VOGUMAR-292890 format. One line per 3 residues: number of its first residue (from 0); their letters; for each residue x, y, z of C-alpha. Coordinates in nm, 2 decimals, padded with zeros to 4 digits. Layout:
NUM = A = X,Y,Z | ...
end
This chain:
0 = MKT = 09.16,07.89,06.46 | 09.52,07.84,06.54 | 09.64,07.88,06.90
3 = IYV = 09.84,08.19,06.95 | 10.11,08.14,07.22 | 10.29,08.41,07.41
6 = VDG = 10.64,08.26,07.45 | 10.81,08.53,07.65 | 10.82,08.90,07.70
9 = ART = 11.02,09.18,07.84 | 11.00,09.55,07.90 | 11.22,09.84,08.00
12 = PFL = 11.16,10.03,08.32 | 10.91,10.31,08.25 | 11.09,10.64,08.30
15 = KAQ = 10.90,10.95,08.39 | 10.96,11.26,08.18 | 11.16,11.51,08.39
18 = KGP = 11.30,11.84,08.27 | 11.38,11.79,07.91 | 11.45,11.49,07.68
21 = GPF = 11.50,11.16,07.86 | 11.82,10.96,07.83 | 11.69,10.72,07.56
24 = AAS = 11.55,10.75,07.22 | 11.25,10.53,07.14 | 11.47,10.30,06.92
27 = DLA = 11.73,10.27,07.20 | 11.46,10.15,07.45 | 11.31,09.90,07.20
30 = TQA = 11.66,09.77,07.11 | 11.78,09.72,07.47 | 11.45,09.54,07.57
33 = GRA = 11.44,09.33,07.26 | 11.81,09.23,07.29 | 11.77,09.11,07.64
36 = LLL = 11.46,08.91,07.55 | 11.61,08.75,07.24 | 11.93,08.66,07.41
39 = RQP = 11.75,08.41,07.63 | 11.57,08.23,07.35 | 11.68,07.91,07.18
42 = FLP = 11.64,08.06,06.84 | 11.84,08.33,06.66 | 11.69,08.68,06.59
45 = SDL = 11.72,08.58,06.22 | 11.48,08.29,06.28 | 11.19,08.54,06.34
48 = DEV = 10.94,08.57,06.06 | 10.88,08.94,06.13 | 10.91,09.22,06.38
51 = ILG = 10.61,09.45,06.44 | 10.65,09.76,06.66 | 10.38,10.00,06.77
54 = CAA = 10.48,10.36,06.82 | 10.26,10.66,06.84 | 10.53,10.93,06.83
57 = PSP = 10.85,10.82,06.66 | 11.11,11.10,06.61 | 11.18,11.22,06.25
60 = DET = 11.50,11.01,06.24 | 11.31,10.69,06.34 | 11.09,10.65,06.04
63 = NIG = 10.96,10.29,06.03 | 11.11,10.24,06.37 | 11.00,09.87,06.36
66 = RMV = 11.24,09.80,06.07 | 11.51,10.01,06.23 | 11.50,09.82,06.55
69 = ALR = 11.48,09.48,06.38 | 11.81,09.55,06.21 | 11.97,09.68,06.53
72 = LGC = 11.85,09.36,06.70 | 12.05,09.15,06.45 | 11.75,09.00,06.27
75 = GEK = 11.92,09.05,05.94 | 11.80,09.20,05.62 | 11.56,08.93,05.53
78 = VPG = 11.33,08.96,05.84 | 11.07,09.22,05.77 | 11.03,09.49,06.03
81 = WTV = 10.73,09.73,06.03 | 10.55,09.98,06.24 | 10.19,10.02,06.34
84 = MRN = 10.01,10.32,06.50 | 09.68,10.30,06.69 | 09.74,10.58,06.94
87 = CAS = 09.74,10.44,07.29 | 09.69,10.08,07.16 | 09.98,10.08,06.92
90 = GMQ = 10.15,09.80,07.12 | 09.83,09.59,07.13 | 09.78,09.65,06.76
93 = ALD = 10.13,09.51,06.70 | 10.02,09.19,06.89 | 09.69,09.17,06.69
96 = SAM = 09.87,09.21,06.36 | 10.11,08.93,06.46 | 09.82,08.71,06.56
99 = ANI = 09.65,08.77,06.22 | 09.96,08.67,06.03 | 10.01,08.36,06.24
102 = QLG = 09.64,08.27,06.19 | 09.68,08.31,05.81 | 10.00,08.10,05.80
105 = RAE = 10.21,08.38,05.69 | 10.42,08.37,06.00 | 10.51,08.13,06.28
108 = LVL = 10.73,08.33,06.51 | 10.69,08.70,06.56 | 10.85,08.97,06.79
111 = AGG = 10.58,09.23,06.86 | 10.54,09.52,07.10 | 10.54,09.89,07.14
114 = VDA = 10.75,10.19,07.24 | 10.75,10.56,07.29 | 10.98,10.82,07.43
117 = LSR = 10.73,11.09,07.51 | 10.99,11.31,07.69 | 11.14,11.36,07.34
120 = APL = 10.82,11.49,07.18 | 10.93,11.79,06.98 | 10.87,12.16,07.01
123 = LYN = 10.74,12.29,06.67 | 10.74,12.62,06.50 | 10.40,12.78,06.49
126 = ETM = 10.24,12.87,06.15 | 10.36,13.23,06.16 | 10.72,13.12,06.20
129 = VRW = 10.69,12.86,05.93 | 10.56,13.13,05.69 | 10.84,13.36,05.79
132 = FAG = 11.10,13.10,05.71 | 10.93,13.02,05.38 | 10.94,13.39,05.30
135 = MMS = 11.31,13.42,05.39 | 11.40,13.13,05.16 | 11.22,13.30,04.87
138 = MPT = 11.41,13.64,04.91 | 11.63,13.68,04.60 | 11.90,13.91,04.75
141 = VNA = 12.09,13.96,05.07 | 11.93,14.30,05.12 | 11.59,14.15,05.07
144 = KFR = 11.66,13.88,05.33 | 11.79,14.15,05.57 | 11.47,14.35,05.53
147 = HFL = 11.26,14.03,05.58 | 11.46,13.95,05.89 | 11.37,14.29,06.04
150 = RLR = 11.00,14.20,06.01 | 11.05,13.90,06.25 | 10.85,13.95,06.57
153 = PAA = 11.00,13.78,06.89 | 10.64,13.69,07.00 | 10.62,13.45,06.70
156 = LLN = 10.96,13.29,06.77 | 10.89,13.25,07.14 | 10.55,13.08,07.10
159 = PVI = 10.63,12.72,06.99 | 10.37,12.45,06.94 | 10.41,12.17,07.20
162 = GLM = 10.41,11.86,07.00 | 10.29,11.64,07.28 | 09.99,11.86,07.36
165 = KGL = 09.91,11.86,06.99 | 09.93,11.49,06.97 | 09.71,11.45,07.28
168 = TDP = 09.43,11.67,07.13 | 09.16,11.50,06.94 | 09.15,11.67,06.60
171 = VVG = 08.78,11.59,06.54 | 08.62,11.71,06.87 | 08.91,11.95,06.96
174 = LLM = 08.95,11.82,07.31 | 09.26,11.72,07.50 | 09.24,11.36,07.63
177 = GQT = 09.21,11.49,07.98 | 08.91,11.70,07.88 | 08.74,11.38,07.75
180 = AEN = 08.80,11.23,08.09 | 08.64,11.53,08.25 | 08.33,11.46,08.03
183 = IAW = 08.32,11.10,08.17 | 08.35,11.23,08.53 | 08.06,11.47,08.47
186 = RFG = 07.85,11.20,08.31 | 07.88,10.95,08.59 | 07.92,11.20,08.88
189 = INR = 08.28,11.10,08.97 | 08.43,11.35,09.22 | 08.78,11.46,09.30
192 = QQM = 08.80,11.25,09.61 | 08.72,10.93,09.42 | 08.98,11.01,09.16
195 = DEF = 09.25,11.08,09.42 | 09.17,10.77,09.62 | 09.21,10.56,09.31
198 = SVR = 09.54,10.73,09.23 | 09.68,10.67,09.58 | 09.58,10.31,09.55
201 = SHQ = 09.76,10.28,09.22 | 10.08,10.40,09.37 | 10.04,10.18,09.68
204 = RAL = 09.98,09.87,09.47 | 10.27,09.95,09.24 | 10.50,10.01,09.53
207 = AAQ = 10.40,09.68,09.69 | 10.45,09.50,09.36 | 10.80,09.65,09.33
210 = TAG = 10.89,09.54,09.69 | 10.76,09.19,09.63 | 10.94,09.16,09.29
213 = HYG = 10.63,09.13,09.09 | 10.77,09.32,08.79 | 10.99,09.04,08.68
216 = EIV = 10.93,09.13,08.32 | 11.15,09.44,08.35 | 11.50,09.43,08.21
219 = PVV = 11.75,09.71,08.31 | 11.86,09.96,08.05 | 12.19,10.15,08.05
222 = DTQ = 12.25,10.50,07.90 | 12.56,10.63,07.73 | 12.71,10.75,08.05
225 = GNV = 12.69,10.41,08.21 | 12.39,10.49,08.43 | 12.16,10.19,08.50
228 = YAE = 11.78,10.22,08.51 | 11.63,09.91,08.67 | 11.27,10.00,08.78
231 = DDG = 10.98,10.23,08.70 | 11.08,10.56,08.85 | 10.73,10.73,08.87
234 = VRA = 10.60,10.52,09.16 | 10.57,10.74,09.47 | 10.60,10.60,09.82
237 = DAS = 10.47,10.93,09.96 | 10.15,10.94,09.76 | 09.87,11.05,09.99
240 = MAG = 09.52,11.21,09.98 | 09.66,11.52,10.15 | 09.94,11.55,09.89
243 = LAK = 09.72,11.50,09.59 | 09.46,11.75,09.73 | 09.72,12.03,09.69
246 = LKP = 09.73,12.00,09.31 | 09.51,12.22,09.09 | 09.30,12.09,08.80
249 = FFD = 09.50,12.09,08.48 | 09.25,12.04,08.19 | 08.96,12.24,08.31
252 = KKY = 09.10,12.49,08.56 | 08.77,12.64,08.66 | 08.53,12.35,08.69
255 = GNI = 08.74,12.03,08.65 | 08.89,11.78,08.89 | 09.15,11.60,08.69
258 = TAA = 09.51,11.69,08.79 | 09.85,11.57,08.69 | 09.85,11.33,08.99
261 = NSS = 09.52,11.15,08.90 | 09.63,11.12,08.54 | 09.88,10.88,08.38
264 = QIT = 10.24,11.00,08.37 | 10.43,11.12,08.06 | 10.68,10.84,08.03
267 = DGA = 10.94,10.67,07.81 | 10.94,10.29,07.77 | 10.92,09.98,07.55
270 = AWL = 10.76,09.64,07.58 | 10.80,09.33,07.37 | 10.63,08.99,07.34
273 = ILA = 10.72,08.69,07.13 | 10.42,08.53,06.97 | 10.43,08.18,06.82
276 = SEE = 10.22,07.92,06.65 | 10.19,07.57,06.79 | 10.43,07.45,06.52
279 = AVK = 10.69,07.70,06.63 | 10.65,07.60,06.99 | 10.72,07.24,06.90
282 = KWN = 11.00,07.32,06.67 | 11.20,07.52,06.92 | 11.08,07.33,07.23
285 = LQP = 10.95,07.66,07.38 | 10.78,07.70,07.72 | 10.50,07.96,07.66
288 = LGR = 10.38,08.20,07.92 | 10.02,08.18,07.79 | 09.78,08.22,07.50
291 = IVD = 09.60,08.51,07.35 | 09.25,08.37,07.31 | 09.06,08.65,07.16
294 = SQW = 09.08,09.02,07.07 | 08.84,09.30,06.99 | 08.84,09.66,06.87
297 = AGL = 08.55,09.90,06.91 | 08.46,10.26,06.83 | 08.26,10.52,07.03
300 = DPA = 08.22,10.90,07.07 | 08.57,11.06,07.07 | 08.45,11.30,07.34
303 = LMG = 08.41,10.99,07.57 | 08.70,10.79,07.44 | 08.80,10.68,07.79
306 = LGP = 08.50,10.43,07.79 | 08.66,10.24,07.51 | 08.74,09.94,07.74
309 = VHA = 08.37,09.89,07.80 | 08.29,09.88,07.43 | 08.59,09.64,07.35
312 = STP = 08.57,09.41,07.64 | 08.20,09.35,07.65 | 08.18,09.17,07.31
315 = ILQ = 08.46,08.93,07.42 | 08.26,08.85,07.74 | 07.95,08.79,07.52
318 = RHG = 08.13,08.57,07.27 | 08.27,08.34,07.55 | 07.95,08.34,07.77
321 = LVL = 08.12,08.52,08.05 | 08.03,08.80,08.30 | 08.26,09.06,08.45
324 = NDI = 08.38,08.86,08.75 | 08.43,08.54,08.55 | 08.75,08.72,08.45
327 = DAW = 09.00,08.65,08.72 | 09.22,08.95,08.66 | 09.18,09.27,08.46
330 = ELN = 09.45,09.51,08.34 | 09.26,09.82,08.24 | 09.51,10.09,08.14
333 = EAF = 09.49,10.39,08.37 | 09.49,10.68,08.13 | 09.30,10.88,08.40
336 = AAQ = 09.15,10.78,08.73 | 08.82,10.92,08.62 | 08.84,10.71,08.30
339 = VLG = 08.88,10.38,08.48 | 08.61,10.47,08.74 | 08.39,10.57,08.45
342 = CQA = 08.43,10.23,08.28 | 08.32,10.07,08.61 | 08.03,10.30,08.63
345 = AWQ = 07.92,10.24,08.27 | 07.91,09.86,08.33 | 07.69,09.93,08.64
348 = SDD = 07.46,10.16,08.45 | 07.13,10.02,08.31 | 07.09,10.32,08.08
351 = YCR = 07.44,10.31,07.94 | 07.44,09.93,07.89 | 07.10,09.95,07.71
354 = EQL = 07.17,10.26,07.50 | 07.53,10.21,07.41 | 07.59,09.83,07.43
357 = GLP = 07.25,09.69,07.34 | 07.23,09.49,07.66 | 06.91,09.43,07.85
360 = GAL = 07.05,09.61,08.16 | 07.37,09.67,08.36 | 07.65,09.42,08.32
363 = GVL = 07.74,09.43,08.69 | 08.01,09.55,08.94 | 08.37,09.47,08.86
366 = DDE = 08.55,09.35,09.17 | 08.82,09.61,09.26 | 09.04,09.32,09.39
369 = KLN = 09.06,09.19,09.03 | 09.15,09.52,08.87 | 09.51,09.63,08.82
372 = VDG = 09.63,09.44,09.12 | 09.99,09.57,09.08 | 09.89,09.93,09.01
375 = GAI = 09.87,10.09,08.67 | 09.97,10.38,08.45 | 09.89,10.65,08.71
378 = AIG = 10.19,10.51,08.91 | 10.39,10.34,08.64 | 10.34,10.57,08.35
381 = HPV = 10.19,10.55,08.00 | 10.44,10.55,07.71 | 10.16,10.56,07.46
384 = GAS = 10.29,10.31,07.21 | 10.41,10.06,07.47 | 10.12,10.04,07.71
387 = GAR = 09.90,09.80,07.51 | 10.18,09.54,07.50 | 10.28,09.61,07.87
390 = IVL = 09.93,09.53,08.00 | 09.91,09.20,07.81 | 10.25,09.09,07.93
393 = HLL = 10.20,09.18,08.29 | 09.85,09.03,08.30 | 10.00,08.69,08.20
396 = HVL = 10.25,08.72,08.48 | 09.97,08.80,08.72 | 09.77,08.50,08.61
399 = RRK = 10.06,08.26,08.65 | 10.17,08.41,08.98 | 09.82,08.38,09.13
402 = QLK = 09.74,08.05,08.94 | 09.43,08.20,08.78 | 09.24,08.09,08.47
405 = RGI = 09.18,08.39,08.25 | 09.23,08.77,08.22 | 09.14,09.07,08.00
408 = ATL = 09.38,09.34,07.91 | 09.20,09.65,07.78 | 09.26,10.02,07.72
411 = CIG = 09.10,10.33,07.58 | 09.24,10.49,07.26 | 09.25,10.85,07.15
414 = GGL = 09.00,10.91,06.87 | 08.72,10.72,07.03 | 08.83,10.36,07.02
417 = GGA = 08.88,10.07,07.26 | 09.09,09.76,07.25 | 09.08,09.43,07.45
420 = MLV = 09.25,09.09,07.46 | 09.14,08.78,07.64 | 09.44,08.58,07.76
423 = EPC = 09.50,08.25,07.95 | 09.82,08.13,08.12 | 10.00,07.81,08.02
end
């Protein structure tokens, strides 16, 4: 197997959705982050073999956003650019696809990453309105159209479909992602206090990381009005148990415990990594950040999709003869506090490990001090297409900063999937 090097990487600040569309389209975010990254390389954008971009929710005018961004980055017409979509792991899938092409000898130098601008998720006409418009188009005369117009009911017009909610609902089991996290909380007895404590810690760690300058992979972005965005803006210095306790459950208002504050934030952002073969490293005299050693995808019950990291990471541990705490640092994407806590509980459960993973018993207790040491998506945000790339990039920075040996980046994926990558610093 060829060694897969991560040469360098960069991401935009993750910008929390406020009231209405954010200042950047997805392609704008990917272009600005990619441009800053490529400008500091010894090769030209046109020297890349391909560009692969993960995106879960591109806008209608960003079809094949990977190709669109590749051209905007100056890669030229001959460098293929393409798009992948694996929900929350779209950015990680882009990395995995790049790895596969390097392993097969079809590429030597690849720009891969992910992006989403979730604040720009569309409002859609409901089916009643769509049928009304279709009827209007079929009317043969002005009088007929006028009579059809009089049949329009304001209730239909004022009841749009929220595209983001539609996208975050599993079409097979009919549950919002937050409802699947409620299922996990119920299964493992995770209570509201535990969720809120985890969330406060995420903000505290992210704030400490910002203060210490541990998010060096961020490149500032500038909007059309000249405003500069230099850091993740969802991190709250005032996050507290008392403050979080005031929020009401969102996904199960009667019995649930998951709120907006102990869930990942709706966010816009992009993240890129440059992957290279050993030949490319030598050709361009590159100084890699690290290596991607292994990757794994797994499937499970969509109603418990948040446990995907358990199913994807465990086979990697087994292949390499490792246990949980042989891994020096973990980046486990914080879709929901209950979901991360549920993954930890599943590894500690004899029953779950036997029945679902085929192990003789519990895998063990994951040390909290090795998990998301600089906070996670609850504080930083979760632009769905970008997060899989972000956690791999940041994990390599953590390993180098702390002079550690190995780490796993892993995340749950809507639809009942999990993804994981084992990485080592150079």
